C-alpha positions in Angstrom: 0.0 0.0 0.0 1.7 3.2 -1.2 1.8 6.2 1.0 0.4 9.5 -0.2 2.2 12.7 0.2 0.6 16.1 -0.5 2.4 19.1 -1.8 0.5 22.3 -1.8 -3.0 21.5 -3.2 -1.8 18.5 -5.3 -1.6 14.9 -4.1 1.6 13.1 -5.3 2.4 9.5 -4.9 5.7 8.1 -3.6 6.9 7.3 -7.1 6.1 10.8 -8.3 7.9 12.4 -5.4 10.9 10.1 -6.0 11.2 11.2 -9.6 11.5 14.8 -8.6 15.3 14.9 -8.6 15.5 18.7 -8.4 19.0 20.0 -7.9 19.3 22.7 -5.2 22.0 25.3 -5.6 24.7 25.7 -3.0 23.5 29.2 -2.2 19.9 28.0 -1.6 21.3 25.4 0.8 23.2 28.0 2.6 20.1 30.2 2.9 18.1 27.3 4.3 20.8 26.6 7.0 21.1 30.4 7.7 17.4 30.8 8.1 17.0 27.9 10.5 20.0 29.0 12.5 18.5 32.6 12.6 15.4 31.1 14.1 17.4 29.5 16.9 19.3 32.7 17.5 16.0 34.6 17.9 14.7 31.8 20.2 17.7 32.0 22.6 18.2 35.7 22.4 14.6 36.1 23.5 15.8 34.8 26.8 19.3 36.4 27.1 18.2 39.9 25.9 15.5 39.9 28.6 17.9 38.6 31.2 20.2 41.6 30.8 17.2 43.9 30.9 15.8 42.5 34.1 17.1 45.2 36.5 15.8 47.9 34.1 12.4 46.2 33.8 12.2 45.6 37.6 12.6 49.4 38.2 10.4 50.5 35.3 7.4 48.2 36.0 8.0 47.8 39.8 8.3 44.0 39.8 9.4 42.1 42.9 12.8 40.5 42.5 11.6 37.0 43.4 9.0 37.3 40.5 11.6 38.4 37.9 12.3 34.8 36.9 8.8 34.6 35.4 9.9 37.0 32.7 12.3 34.2 31.6 10.3 31.2 32.7 7.1 32.2 31.0 8.8 32.0 27.7 10.6 28.8 28.4 7.5 27.2 29.9 5.2 27.9 27.0 7.8 27.0 24.4 8.7 23.8 26.1 5.1 22.7 26.7 4.0 23.3 23.1 7.1 22.0 21.3 5.9 18.4 21.0 2.5 19.5 19.8 3.8 21.8 17.1 6.4 19.4 16.1 3.7 16.8 15.4 1.6 19.4 13.5 4.7 20.3 11.4 5.3 16.7 10.5 1.7 16.3 9.4 0.6 19.6 7.9 3.9 21.0 6.7 7.1 22.4 8.3 7.2 25.5 6.2 3.7 26.4 7.2 4.4 25.8 10.9 7.6 27.9 10.6 5.8 30.8 9.0 3.0 30.8 11.6 5.6 30.7 14.4 7.5 33.5 12.9 4.4 35.7 12.6 3.5 34.9 16.2 7.0 36.0 17.3 6.7 39.3 15.4 3.2 40.1 16.8 3.9 39.2 20.5 7.4 40.7 20.5 5.8 44.0 19.5 3.2 43.5 22.2 5.9 43.0 24.8 7.5 46.2 23.8 4.3 48.1 24.6 3.5 46.3 27.9 2.7 48.6 30.8 2.7 46.2 33.7 4.6 43.1 34.8 1.6 40.8 34.6 0.9 41.9 31.0 4.5 41.4 30.1 4.6 37.9 31.6 1.5 36.9 29.7 2.8 38.2 26.4 6.1 36.5 27.0 4.2 33.2 27.3 2.5 33.8 23.9 5.9 34.7 22.5 7.2 31.4 23.5 4.4 29.6 21.7 5.8 31.1 18.5 9.2 29.6 19.2 7.5 26.2 19.8 6.4 26.3 16.2 9.6 27.6 14.5 12.3 25.4 16.2 10.9 21.8 15.6 10.0 23.0 12.1 13.5 24.1 11.5 14.9 20.8 12.6 12.5 18.8 10.3 13.4 21.1 7.4 17.1 20.5 7.9 16.7 16.8 8.4 14.8 16.4 5.1 16.7 18.9 3.1 20.1 17.3 3.8 20.5 13.5 3.6 23.0 11.8 5.9 26.3 13.4 4.9 29.0 15.8 6.0 26.7 18.6 4.8 24.0 17.4 7.3 26.6 17.5 10.1 27.5 21.1 9.1 23.9 22.1 8.9 23.0 20.7 12.4 26.3 22.0 13.9 25.5 25.5 12.5 21.9 25.3 13.7 23.0 24.2 17.2 25.6 27.0 17.3 22.6 29.4 17.1 22.0 28.6 20.8 25.2 30.0 22.3 25.4 32.6 19.6 21.9 33.7 20.3 22.7 33.9 24.0 25.6 36.2 23.3 23.7 38.2 20.7 20.9 38.8 23.1 23.3 39.9 25.8 25.3 42.2 23.5 22.5 43.9 21.7 20.3 43.9 24.7 23.0 45.6 26.8 23.5 48.3 24.2 19.8 49.0 23.5 18.9 49.2 27.2 21.5 51.8 27.9 21.6 54.0 24.8 18.0 54.0 23.6 15.2 56.2 25.0 12.8 53.2 25.2 15.5 51.1 27.1 14.3 47.5 27.6 11.5 47.9 25.2 13.9 48.3 22.3 15.1 44.7 22.7 11.6 43.4 21.9 11.3 45.7 18.9 14.6 44.3 17.6 13.4 40.7 18.0 10.3 41.6 16.0 12.4 43.0 13.1 14.8 40.0 13.1 11.9 37.5 13.2 10.2 39.3 10.3 13.4 39.0 8.2 13.8 35.4 9.2 10.2 34.7 8.0 10.9 36.4 4.6 14.0 34.4 4.1 12.2 31.1 5.0 9.4 31.9 2.6 11.9 32.3 -0.2 14.4 29.6 0.5 12.5 26.7 2.0 11.2 23.8 -0.2 7.5 23.5 -0.6 5.7 21.5 2.0 5.2 17.7 1.7 2.2 16.9 4.0 0.3 13.8 5.1 -3.3 13.2 6.1 -2.7 11.6 9.5 -5.0 12.5 12.4 -3.6 14.6 15.3 -3.5 13.4 18.9 -5.5 16.3 20.3 -6.2 14.5 23.6 -2.5 13.7 24.2 -1.5 17.3 23.3 -4.0 18.8 25.7 -3.2 16.5 28.6 0.6 16.8 28.4 0.5 20.6 27.9 -1.7 21.1 30.9 0.4 18.8 33.0 3.7 20.4 32.1 2.4 23.9 32.6 1.2 23.0 36.1 4.4 21.3 37.1 6.7 24.1 36.0 4.4 26.8 37.4 4.6 25.1 40.8 8.4 24.9 40.6 8.6 28.6 40.1 5.8 29.7 42.5 6.3 27.2 45.4 8.8 29.2 47.3 7.1 32.6 47.0 3.5 31.3 47.8 1.9 32.5 51.0 2.7 29.3 52.9 5.6 28.1 50.7 5.5 24.6 49.5 2.7 23.8 52.0 0.3 26.2 50.4 -2.8 24.2 49.4 -3.0 25.3 45.8 0.7 24.5 45.3 0.2 20.9 46.6 -3.0 20.5 44.5 -1.5 21.8 41.3 1.7 19.7 41.6 -0.4 16.6 42.2 -2.7 17.3 39.2 0.3 18.1 37.0 2.0 14.8 37.8 -1.2 12.9 37.3 -1.7 14.6 33.9 1.8 13.7 32.7 1.3 10.1 33.8 -2.0 9.9 32.0 -0.3 11.3 28.9 2.3 8.5 29.0 -0.3 5.8 29.4 -2.4 7.3 26.6 0.6 7.4 24.2 1.4 3.8 25.0 -2.2 2.8 24.3 -2.1 4.6 20.9 1.2 3.2 19.9 0.0 -0.4 20.6 -3.1 0.4 18.6 -0.9 1.4 15.6 0.8 -2.0 15.7 -2.6 -3.8 15.6 -3.7 -4.3 12.0 -7.3 -4.9 13.1 -7.7 -1.5 14.8 -8.2 1.3 12.3 -6.8 4.8 12.8 -9.5 7.4 13.5 -9.9 10.8 15.1 -10.4 9.1 18.4 -7.5 6.7 17.9 -4.8 8.7 16.0 -1.1 8.0 15.8 0.6 9.0 19.1 1.8 12.5 19.6 5.1 11.0 20.9 5.8 7.3 20.5 7.3 6.1 23.7 9.5 3.8 21.7 11.3 7.0 20.6 13.0 7.1 24.0 14.4 3.6 23.5 16.2 4.3 20.2 19.9 3.5 20.0 19.5 1.0 22.8 18.0 3.5 25.2 20.7 6.1 24.6 18.1 8.5 23.1 16.6 8.8 26.6 20.1 9.5 28.0 20.8 12.3 25.6 17.4 13.9 26.3 18.2 13.8 30.0 21.6 15.4 29.3 19.9 18.1 27.2 17.6 18.8 30.1 20.4 19.0 32.7 22.8 21.0 30.6 20.1 23.5 29.8 19.4 23.9 33.5 23.0 25.0 33.9 23.4 27.2 30.8 20.2 29.3 31.2 20.6 29.7 35.0 24.3 30.7 34.6 23.3 33.4 32.2 20.5 34.6 34.5 22.6 34.8 37.6 25.8 36.2 36.2 24.1 39.2 34.7 22.3 39.9 37.9 25.6 39.6 39.7 27.1 42.1 37.4 24.3 44.7 37.6 22.9 44.3 41.1 26.0 43.3 43.0 28.9 44.9 41.1 26.6 47.8 40.0 27.8 47.6 36.4 25.8 49.3 33.6 24.0 47.2 30.9 26.8 48.3 28.5 29.6 47.2 30.8 27.7 43.9 31.4 27.3 43.4 27.6 31.0 43.8 27.0 31.7 40.9 29.4 29.7 38.6 27.2 31.5 39.3 23.9 33.8 36.2 24.4 30.7 34.0 24.4 29.7 35.2 20.9 33.2 34.6 19.5 33.7 31.2 21.0 30.2 30.1 20.0 31.1 30.8 16.3 34.5 29.0 16.5 33.0 26.0 18.3 30.5 25.5 15.5 33.4 24.9 13.1 35.1 22.6 15.5 32.1 20.4 15.9 31.4 20.3 12.1 35.1 19.3 11.5 35.4 16.6 14.2 31.8 15.1 14.7 32.6 12.7 11.9 35.9 11.7 13.4 35.4 11.5 17.2 33.1 9.4 19.3 29.9 11.1 20.5 30.9 10.4 24.1 33.8 12.8 23.7 31.5 15.6 22.9 28.9 14.6 25.6 31.3 14.1 28.5 33.7 17.0 27.5 30.9 19.4 26.9 29.0 18.7 30.2 32.2 18.9 32.3 33.2 22.3 30.7 29.6 23.5 31.3 29.9 22.4 35.0 33.3 24.2 35.5 31.8 27.5 34.4 29.5 28.0 37.4 32.0 26.5 39.7 34.4 29.3 38.9 31.7 31.9 39.7 30.8 30.0 42.9 34.4 30.5 44.1 34.6 34.1 42.8 36.4 36.8 44.6 34.5 40.0 43.9 37.6 42.1 44.2 39.5 40.1 41.5 39.8 41.2 37.9 37.3 40.1 35.3 40.0 37.9 33.7 40.5 35.8 36.8 37.0 34.2 37.1 34.4 35.7 34.8 36.3 35.5 31.5 37.3 31.8 31.8 33.7 31.0 33.0 32.2 32.7 30.0 34.5 30.7 27.6 33.7 27.4 29.3 29.9 27.8 29.3 29.9 28.7 25.6 32.2 25.8 24.6 30.4 23.3 26.8 26.9 24.2 25.8 27.8 24.2 22.1 29.5 20.8 22.2 26.6 19.1 23.9 23.9 20.9 21.9 25.3 20.5 18.4 26.4 16.9 18.7 23.2 16.0 20.4 21.1 17.4 17.5 23.1 15.4 15.0 22.5 12.2 17.1 18.8 12.9 17.3 18.5 13.4 13.5 20.4 10.2 13.0 18.4 7.8 15.2 14.9 9.3 14.5 12.7 7.9 11.8 12.0 10.0 8.7 8.3 10.7 9.6 9.2 11.9 13.2 12.1 14.2 12.6 10.3 17.3 13.8 8.8 15.4 16.8 12.2 14.1 17.8 13.8 17.5 17.4 10.9 19.0 19.3 11.4 16.5 22.1 15.1 17.4 22.4 14.1 21.1 22.5 11.3 20.4 25.0 13.8 18.9 27.4 16.1 21.9 26.9 13.3 24.4 27.4 11.9 22.6 30.4 15.5 22.4 31.7 15.8 26.2 31.4 12.5 26.7 33.4 13.4 24.1 36.1 17.0 25.3 36.4 15.8 28.9 37.0 13.1 27.8 39.4 15.4 25.6 41.5 18.4 28.1 41.5 16.0 30.9 42.4 14.6 28.8 45.3 18.2 28.3 46.5 19.1 32.0 46.1 16.0 33.2 48.0 16.5 30.8 50.9 20.2 31.6 51.3 19.7 35.4 51.1 16.8 35.2 53.6 18.7 33.0 56.0 22.0 35.1 55.8 20.1 38.3 56.2 18.3 37.0 59.3 21.6 35.9 60.8 22.8 39.5 60.3 19.7 40.9 62.0 18.1 42.2 58.8 14.4 41.6 57.9 14.0 41.7 54.2 11.5 44.0 52.6 8.9 42.9 50.0 11.3 43.3 47.1 14.5 42.1 48.9 16.4 45.3 48.0 17.7 45.8 51.5 19.6 42.5 51.7 23.2 43.0 52.9 25.8 42.6 50.2 27.4 39.7 52.0 24.0 37.9 52.0 23.6 38.7 48.3 27.1 37.3 47.5 26.4 34.1 49.4 23.1 33.8 47.4 24.8 34.2 44.1 27.5 31.7 45.0 24.9 29.2 46.1 22.9 29.6 42.9 26.0 28.9 40.9 26.8 25.8 42.9 23.2 24.7 42.1 23.9 25.3 38.4 27.1 23.3 38.5 25.3 20.3 40.1 23.0 19.9 37.1 25.9 19.8 34.6 27.9 17.4 36.8 24.9 15.0 36.9 24.8 15.2 33.1 28.5 14.4 32.9 28.0 11.3 35.0 25.1 10.2 32.8 27.2 10.7 29.7 30.2 8.8 31.0 28.3 5.8 32.3 25.5 5.5 29.7 26.9 6.6 26.4 30.1 4.6 26.4 30.6 2.8 23.0 28.0 4.9 21.1 30.6 5.6 18.4 30.7 8.3 15.8 27.4 10.1 14.9 28.6 12.4 12.2 29.2 11.7 8.5 32.4 12.0 6.5 30.9 11.5 3.1 29.4 14.5 1.3 26.3 13.9 -0.8 24.8 16.1 -3.5 22.0 18.5 -2.4 18.7 17.4 -3.7 15.2 18.7 -3.3 13.7 17.6 0.0 10.7 15.8 -1.7 13.2 13.3 -3.1 14.8 12.8 0.3 11.4 12.2 1.9 10.3 9.9 -0.9 13.4 7.7 -0.7 13.0 7.4 3.1 9.3 6.6 2.9 10.2 3.9 0.3 12.8 2.5 2.6 10.4 2.4 5.5 7.7 0.7 3.4 10.2 -1.9 2.1 
């Protein structure tokens, strides 16, 4: 039974798609990679540019310091919770369509953030802004996977795309620092810039991306709804538990956490039920029994190593995002540096991120994946350790500079090599979903890392202040400097613990995984042919 693919309004068979051996120019391939990478840069800079603007936003909108994390977490939360859903929609209805919808959403809600007049409004708009990223990122992954067959070019494409994460982090810090200090609209300018870059990315994608090849599979709306609600509740509780009226004993905190865990458990059971149904030839696929949103067997690919790399993505993201959050607060709130001075200290991250991209592309086809996983996670862990041991009177070059270099190299090694592994072990029809799962773990890691490190920071500052006889005010601005320093150091130790756990996982569970890159370079062909050949291989 031949599969049917749909391109635009026409239905084409597998054989017709296979015959479309349309050569793609090198320049068009470059534009596809650049556009997808730009989407990743926008995604990460949406976090880092806001991070460096937090003190300015706090003063301008009168937001309590313990609630500042929600300006970051709201974006990571919504993005992480909707990635799987949009990844599945992209696989079914077309990745180019999903990319364009996500880009338009980014433009609209970035402008809305720029005009926000209250902290609550800004947090809500940030959540909607994250939904746009949930559409663009898995779409980009699927577009790259199907545009470039397994080859050295694919390794280059994914390494470049992955480099968008540290580059986006540095770009957001650099541009955000400049705009906050020199423009009249201050922090609002960063959102206006994101809107412009998102618009340009959308135009580039419209021109360079191949036409969509879609399917007619049903969507698992039940699974999407259940897992989204469950994840939202869990991450909300992690961020709100410490600041609730009675802390973690607050009734609504306990209730929401319980409901969230139950919802995620029900999602896993539902997906297992759907996956078993797909394997049963006597049970027809229908709107009430669609293909699963996320096949649980996906976690067992490569002898279970897929689950390990997803866990590593989660833990490493806990460290990377939290490090960025706390180091810029340390610069501006403790050392009292200006946004411009803070920005200058992040320049090495941008340079190293670019160089690391070339190193991964060169060696991913020569070295075992475990080298990238263990080496990257250890480097990521050493970055916050340096800041946990920092002497505030020491020069920038003694602690902060090497920490910035290590966090950029470590994050890029893990992220880029991990993306190549995901694309290699995922089946053709689930490339966007697999990529979305990888991104989901990273985004949830960002939210969880911020929540846990903020919890540690607040507890330490409150305890140290009480020992010094100081009762903190509602915003915590009267905390003694020694208590603040202890809080920043404790937050960095927390960041380091996540990456160290990831390093242990990589060392013990990924041994013998081998090389995941490709040395051979294949010609660039239209993505319809790539998809057709893979579907034929699956059918055979």
